[in-house]
C-alpha positions in Angstrom: 98.7 67.3 127.4 102.6 67.9 128.5 103.2 71.7 128.9 105.7 72.7 126.3 106.6 76.5 126.8 106.5 79.1 124.0 109.8 81.0 124.0 107.3 84.3 122.9 104.8 86.4 124.1 103.4 87.0 121.0 99.8 86.3 120.7 99.6 85.6 116.8 102.3 83.3 117.4 100.9 81.7 120.2 97.4 81.1 118.6 99.4 79.2 115.6 101.6 77.0 117.7 98.6 75.9 119.9 96.4 75.2 116.6 99.2 73.0 114.9 100.1 71.3 118.4 97.0 70.8 119.7 96.4 67.0 117.7 99.5 66.1 119.5 98.8 66.8 122.5 100.6 69.6 123.6 99.3 72.7 125.8 101.5 75.5 124.5 102.3 78.1 127.6 103.9 81.2 126.6 106.8 81.8 128.4 105.3 85.4 130.3 103.0 83.1 132.3 106.4 82.5 134.1 107.5 86.1 134.5 110.6 84.8 132.0 111.7 88.1 130.9 113.1 87.8 126.6 116.1 86.3 125.7 118.9 88.3 124.2 118.9 87.7 120.5 122.6 88.8 119.4 123.4 86.4 117.1 122.9 87.0 113.0 121.2 83.9 112.1 117.4 82.7 112.8 118.7 79.4 113.8 121.0 80.9 116.4 118.4 83.0 118.1 115.7 80.4 117.9 118.3 78.1 119.8 119.0 81.2 122.4 115.3 81.4 122.9 114.5 77.9 123.5 117.4 77.0 125.6 116.4 80.6 128.0 112.9 79.7 128.3 113.7 75.8 129.1 116.0 76.8 131.7 114.3 79.1 133.4 110.8 76.9 133.5 112.0 73.6 133.8 110.3 72.5 131.0 110.7 71.3 127.2 110.8 74.6 125.0 109.6 75.4 121.4 111.1 78.7 119.8 111.1 79.6 116.7 112.9 83.3 115.3 111.5 84.8 111.9 111.5 87.4 110.0 111.0 88.7 106.5 114.4 89.1 104.1 114.0 92.0 101.0 116.1 90.5 98.0 116.7 93.8 96.7 118.0 94.9 100.5 120.6 92.3 100.6 118.3 90.2 103.1 117.0 92.7 104.7 115.4 93.5 107.8 116.0 89.4 108.8 116.7 88.6 112.3 116.0 92.6 112.5 112.4 92.1 111.7 110.8 92.5 114.7 112.8 95.4 115.7 113.6 97.1 112.1 112.6 100.8 112.7 113.9 100.0 116.8 113.7 98.0 119.7 110.4 99.2 120.7 108.9 99.9 117.2 105.2 99.0 116.1 104.4 96.8 113.6 103.2 99.9 111.6 106.6 101.7 112.6 108.1 98.3 110.9 106.0 98.3 108.0 106.5 102.1 107.5 110.2 101.7 107.7 110.8 98.8 104.8 107.9 101.0 102.7 110.6 103.8 102.5 113.2 101.4 101.8 111.7 99.5 99.0 110.4 103.3 97.6 112.6 103.7 94.5 113.0 100.1 94.1 110.9 98.0 91.0 112.1 94.5 92.8 109.7 94.2 95.5 110.5 90.1 95.8 110.7 88.5 99.7 110.6 85.7 101.7 109.4 85.0 105.5 112.1 82.9 106.8 111.1 80.7 109.8 113.5 78.9 112.4 112.4 76.6 114.8 113.9 74.8 117.3 112.4 72.6 120.6 114.9 71.4 123.4 113.5 69.1 126.0 115.8 70.9 128.4 118.4 73.7 128.9 121.5 71.5 128.3 119.8 69.4 125.3 122.4 67.7 123.5 120.2 67.3 120.6 117.5 69.6 119.9 115.2 69.3 117.1 116.1 72.6 114.5 113.7 73.1 111.0 114.1 76.0 108.8 111.6 76.9 106.4 111.3 79.5 103.0 107.7 81.5 102.1 108.4 83.3 98.9 106.3 86.3 97.7 106.3 90.3 97.3 106.1 93.2 99.4 103.7 95.5 98.2 102.6 99.1 98.5 98.8 98.9 99.9 98.1 96.7 103.3 95.4 94.6 102.6 93.7 92.4 104.8 92.6 91.9 108.5 94.4 88.6 109.4 98.0 88.0 110.8 100.6 90.0 112.1 103.4 91.9 111.5 104.4 92.3 107.7 101.9 89.8 106.5 99.6 92.9 105.5 102.3 94.1 102.5 103.6 90.4 102.1 101.7 89.3 98.6 101.5 85.7 97.4 101.2 85.8 93.4 100.4 82.4 93.4 97.5 82.7 96.0 96.6 86.0 95.0 96.3 87.3 98.2 98.3 88.7 101.0 99.2 86.9 104.4 96.8 89.4 106.3 93.9 88.2 103.8 94.5 84.4 104.9 92.6 82.7 107.3 94.0 81.0 109.9 93.2 77.7 108.0 95.0 78.6 105.1 98.0 80.5 106.8 98.6 77.5 108.8 99.1 75.4 105.3 101.3 78.0 103.3 102.9 80.0 105.9 107.0 79.6 106.5 105.9 79.0 110.6 102.9 75.8 109.2 105.9 74.7 106.9 108.2 74.9 109.8 105.8 72.8 112.6 104.8 70.2 109.9 107.9 69.2 109.4 108.9 69.7 113.5 105.5 67.3 114.1 107.3 64.6 111.5 110.4 64.9 113.6 108.2 64.3 116.3 106.5 61.4 115.3 109.4 59.7 114.9 110.1 60.4 118.3 106.9 59.1 119.3 105.8 62.4 120.2 108.2 62.5 123.2 110.0 66.1 124.0 
């Protein structure tokens, strides 16, 4: 198994990445096991933040690193919360806090179209001149009442019309098929296959 540091301590993300990368013999280790503090995320794009996080985790662990920056973008709000999704209601906000704030922002809006974005970056080292970068999007709607007990973040409110379910009502297998993160990781895996699974 090749060790790969995940530039996150989010248990939901760790589970998703571990499941999807297991067939390729990657052992995904959260950066917290190396006592790596969270990286600064000062940028306005998902891709720039993901790259910063991957380089940070690789530099402090000495191992290849994988980072994602993902969030929800609501069309009527001009793409907000966007890169601020995890901190929408403040730097130490809970999922419930963030969902509550977004519900308030949409209280008088009829257009509830929204989409998840995932930018993924994998680096061999902190100075990797050619990181693997991919980006994907998952379209849906933000609803008023939460549904489902799976997932995390905005998942209970993110409804996918063609599936008739929220992201939180999907099994982990279903979510890996349809989600922004699943899509991005499959694209990244295709790139790894071209490189003979080497990072």
